N, C-alpha and C positions, 0 to 999 in steps of 0.2 A: 882882591885876593890873588887872582891869576894874572893880573896886569903886570906884575913884576917879573914874570918868566918870559914875557914877550920882549923882543927887541924894542928898546925905548924910542928909537927914532922912526919906527915903521908904523904907518897908519892903515895900510892895506896889505892883504896877504893873498897869495895865489893858493889854489887847492894843494899844489905840491908842497908849498912851504908849511901849510897846516898839517899835512900828512907827516912831514918830517918832525914837526914840533910835537905832535900827538902820538907818534910812532904807529901810524896806521898807513894803509896804502892810499894812493891818490884816488883810486876807484872808490874806496870807502867814503872819502870826503865828498866825492861827486855824488854818491848815493844820498848822503846826508843832505846835500843841497837839493837834489831831485825830490826827496821826500819831505822837504820843508823843515827839517831839523836845524839847518844852518842857512841863514839868509845870505845870498850873494847877488852881485849885479855884474852885468856885462859891460866892459869898457873896451870899445872897438871889438877886437876878436878875442879878448881875454876875460877870464872870470876873476873877480876880486871879492874878498870878504873884508869888511871893515873891522878894525880892531875892536870896537865896542861890541859888535855882534859876536866876534870870536870869544871875547871874555864872557858875555852872557851865555853863550853855548857851553863853555867849559864849566861855568858855575851851575848851570841847569843839570848837566850830566856828570857832575864830579863823583857821585857815588856809584853810578852805573852808566855804561855807554848807551847810546840810543838803541832801540830795538834792532835786531838783526835785519839788515836790508839786503843781504846777499840773495841772489836768485836761489830758489828752492831746487834742490837736487834730490830726486827720488831714488832711494836705494832699496826699494821693495823688490825682493827676488821674484815675486810673481809677475812683475812687469818685464823681466829679462828672460824672455822665452827664446832659446837658441834655435828653434825650429826654422 
């Protein structure tokens, strides 16, 4: 299903390339990898995601993105004491 939107001659993708394809930040892709939503491997000093893994990821999360993995920011006014 999603295989047709990926470049036909490309078997491995960097987090930056996936970020561009999915219109998210590179940091978001890195968080997905860190939390285990997207499987990646290290090749020398670079991170790569295999095409089949990316397709599986997109099929799994096609109706909703993975849970928010951004760091929590507390906006509770009681914690902001200007004293």
